[in-house]
N, C-alpha and C positions, 0 to 999 in steps of 0.2 A: 851730280847730286845723288846721294844715296837715300833710299827710303827703306827703313827697317821699322816695322810696327809690331810690337808685342814680342813674344818668345817664339822662337823657331827651332825645330830640330834640324839636323844637318841635311835632311832630304827635302825639306820645304824650300820653295823658291822665293826669292826676294826681288824686288824691282830696283834696277840700277838705271839711272838716266845717263846717256852717253853724249859726248859732244859731236862725234863723227863716226860714221860707218866707213871705215877706210877701204876695206875690200872683203870679198868672200873667197875662200878656198873651196876645195872639194868637200871639206869636213867641218869648217868653222868660219865664224865671222871674226874680223879684226876690227875692234872698235877702240875709240879714244875715250877714256874716262879720267877726268881731273888731270889732263895733259899727258897721261900715260897710255900706251898701247897694250891692249890685252886681247888674246884669242879666246873665243868661247865656242865650244863644240856644238854643232847642230843637235847632236844626240842628247845633250843635257840642258839646252837652253831654248828659249823662245824670244824672238825679237819683233818689235813693233816699230817699223821704220818711221811712220808718220809721227809717232809720239817720241821718237828718239829714246826708246826704253827697251831694256833687255831684262828678262827674268831668268835668274841663275840660281842653282842650288846654294844653300847657305855654305856647305862645305867648300864649294868652289870659290865663292866670294871671299871666304876666310883664307883659303890657300893663296889667293892672289893679293891678299892684304887690303881688300876693299871694304871690309867691316871688321870691327874689333873682335 
């Protein structure tokens, strides 16, 4: 599920709910969102495992096709 509220510039973060945290590398999380696997770098994102939510910059969510 995607949560986008209001207008955001490209540096603001949005909340994305993920289905599964598949694994962690030295630099990123691999999560499954809407059946697709995506890497998100630690340096750009924050994750909340208990809520199955990750906060990512708008530019990154757009680049991955997760928001229009």
